[in-house]
N, C-alpha and C positions, 0 to 999 in steps of 0.2 A: 498379583505382584508384577506381572508383565506389563499391565496397563500403567501402573504407577511408574515403572521404569521408563516406559515410552514417553510419558509426560515429562519426566525429569530430563530425558535426553533432548526432547523438543525444546524445553525451557532453556537448557544449557546451550543448545545450538543457537537459539535466538540471541542469547546474551553474547555469544562469541561473535555473531554478525554485527549486532548493533552497539556493542561496547568494545569488543576486541578489535574490529576493523577500524573504528574511529581512533583508538589508541595507536594502532599500527600506522595509520595515515598521519597522525600527529607527529609520531616519532617515539620509538620505544625508550630512547635515552632521555626524552624530554617529558615523560609522563607526569612528573611532579608539577611541571609548568601548566599542564593541561588543567589541573585542578586549582590553578591560581584564580580563575575567574568563577564566581558562584554560578553563573548560567551553565557553564560546562560541567561543573560538579552536579548541579541539579539535573542535567541531562541524563547522567548515569543513574540517578535515583528514579527518574521518571521512566526510563526504559525498563528498569527492573520491575517497577510496579505495573506497567503496561503489559509486559510479557506474563507476569503472574495473573493479571486480569484475563488475558487471552486464554490461558490454560483453564481457569475456573469458569469463565463465561462460555467458552466454546469448546468443550472437551471432545465433542463428536465431529467436529469439522474435518472433512476429508475422508470420512469413513463411508462405507456402504455405497461405493460408486459403480456397482454392477449394473448390468442391463442398460448400457448407454449406447445410443445410436446417434450419428452425426447428421447425416443429410447433406453435408458439404465436404469437399476435399479438406483433409486435415493438413495443417502446416505448423511448424514449430518455430519459425523464424521470429514471430511476434513474441513468443514466450522467452526465447533466448535473449532478445533485445531488452525486454522488460527486466530480466534478471541482471543483465550486464549493466544497464543504466542505473538500476536500483543500488547494486553493490558499489558502483562507481561513485554515486552520490554519498553513500555512507563512508567510503574510503577517502575520496578526494576533497570533500567539504572540510573535514578537519585538517587535511593537508594544507588547504588554502589558508586556513586560520593560523596554523602553527608556523607556516613558512612565509606568510604574507605574499603568496603568489595567487593572483586572481582573487584577491580578497576585497570586499567592499568596505568602504570607509563610512560607517555610521555608528551611532552611539549604542549604549547598552540596551536601550529600549527595543531596538531591532532584534537583539538576541532573545530577549524575553518574549517578544511577539512570536518568534519562531518556536520557542519552547512551549508556549501555550497552544499554538496551532497544531503541534504534534498530537496533543491529547485527543481533541474531537476527531482528527483525521484517523487516528488509530481505532478509536471506538466505532467510528462509521464503518471502517473496514470490517471489524468484527461483527457488527450488527448486520451488515449486508450478507455475510456468510451465514450468520445464525438464522436469518429469515429464509434463506434458500435451503438450509438444512441439508438433506440428502441430495438435493439437486445441485449443490455447489460443486464446481469443477474448475480447474485452471484451464481446461481445454474448452474450445468452442464446440459445445455438444449438447445433446438433449438426452434425457433419461426416459425410460419407458414410463408412460402415464405422467409425463411432464406437465406441470401446471404453471400458469402464468401468475407469478407473485406480484401483487399490487398493494401490499400493505407494508407497514413499518417504513423504512427508508426508501422503499420502492414506490411509495405512494406518489411522490412527485418527481423522483429521479430514477431513470431507468437503469443507470449504472453507478449506484452509490459507492460501490467498492472502489472503483477507479478514482472517484472524487476523493475518497478517504486516503488512498495511496498518495495522490498528488498533494493533498494537504499535509500529510505526514512527512513526506520528503522535502516539500517546500519549507516546512518548519525546521528540518535539519539544516537545510541550506542557509536559512536566515540566522539560525543560532550560531553557525560557524562563519557567517558573513562571506559565503563563497559564491563568487560569480561563476565559477566552474559548475557548481551545483545547480545554479539557475539555468545555465545552458542545457544541462542534462535533464532538467525538469521539462524544458521545451521539447527535447527529443522524446521524452516519455509521453508527453501529451500527444505528439504526432503518432506514436505507436498505438496509443489507446484509441485515437480517432479511427485509425485503420481497423483495429480490432472491433470497435463498436459497430462500424458499418457491416462487418462480417457477421457479427452476432445478430444484428437486427434483421439482416436478410434472412437468416435462418429462422428467427422468431416470427417474422411475417409469413414465411412459408408454412410454419407450423400452426399458428394461431389466427391468421387471416384477419377477419373483421374485428375480432376481440383485440388483437394487437394494434390495429389502426385506431380504435377507440381509445386505447391506453395511451398511445402516442399523442393524441390530441389534448390530453390532460396532464402530460408530464414532460420533463426535459431530459435530454440524453445524459448530461453530466453536469453542466454549469447552468444553474437556474437563471432564466431570463436571457441567456446568451446562446446556449447550444444544447 
């Protein structure tokens, strides 16, 4: 019963963030106008389905994180910035659209491209966490008997979760035609690059030649670019 309740609370919290915050940013008194455009209405439906998918596909993510050791000095500034920028995108992108402040002027095709982009981005996030299994952590850290994962989304991309996050939030920014969201995406990329170099320093220290061989056959986050 406790497990079912925890899943329900996690699902409800996710809906509050990804549906509640956009409606708040749009304007509580203007909620009926939010649903005037089918792309925005579809956004609510897609978010509901994706969050349900996350609960069913990844029920164990975040559990069993004992026996962790870092090997580097811990800092939390990157995590704080990631959270701030992510929540700001979810809140300010609809604000841009609803108030025509920092809004991009393009047709409905751009909105639907954003809506479509959200789906593979979210699935990639979940798949990356699924393949890491008990090794997944939001901290830059290693677990006892840590293994170098090189299958699934990690076969060609060393940080697929970050790519998924960027695709997901870029999709939200495009759907709401938000220039503010685009600027925040750039800020998020910079934080991820900083975090990637920190993580890879730790992984190289831990896995040595195995890590170097893996790097020769994979990209950090953007295939053929970085």
